[in-house]
N, C-alpha and C positions, 0 to 999 in steps of 0.2 A: 739298831744295828747290833748284832751279836755274832761273835765268832767262837768256834769250838776248839778246845785244845786238841792237838794231834800227836800221834806217836807213829813214827816211821822207822824203817830199817835203813841203815847206811847203804848208799847206792841207789835207793829208790828216788822217786821224784814226788813233789807235792805242788798242788795248785789250789789256791784259795781265792775266792771271789768276794770282793767287798761290795755287797749289794746295798744300794741306796736309791731311794726314789725321792727326787727333789727337782724343784724348778725355781730358778734356772739350774742348769746342770751344775754338778760340783766338780771341783778339781780333786784328784786323788794323789795320795802320797803314802807309800809304805816305808816304815822305818824299822830297824833292828833295835834291840834293847839299849844299845849304847848311843842311839840317835843317828846312826848311819842311815842315809837314804838308800833304800833297796831298789825302788822303782817308782815311777810316777804314773803307773797304770792302775786300772780298776782291779786287775788280777795279778796276784803274786805267784810267780812260777819259779821253783827252785828244782834244779835237776842234779842227779848224782849226789845226793845228800851225804854229808860227812859230819863228824862230831862237832865241828866248828859252826855248823848251821843251827845247832840247838840254842834255843832261847826264846825270848818274847819278841813278837812282831806286832806292830801296830799299823792299822789303816787309819789315815787321817783324811777327812773330807772337809771341804769348805766351799761356800759361795758367798754372795753378797749379804745373805741373811744370817750367816753364822757358820759354825763348824761343829764337828763331832768326831769321835774316834772310838775304835774298838781294838782290843788286843787278844792274842791267843799265844799259848806256849807250844812250841814245837820240840818234841823230844826225839832224839835220833839214837836208836839202839844200834849196838855193834852188829856187824855182819859176820857171823861165825861160820867158818868153813871146816868141815871134817876132812882130815887127810887120809 
């Protein structure tokens, strides 16, 4: 399981899929760099990005046979508007 770092502009959205092939099925959990649980789904969806969304996100998977995790860094660039 490998995830790629992303760079997005503030106001955009991001969707990252944690792809795992395992039997029995795994439980999913996404966390933010400080350990805050973001979602318990296979897919992480963030809408209307802002600077506070920047950081490391980790997908944690586990079943009765073990666990694994993968992380990526989300960079959020400022949204500059010309007047």
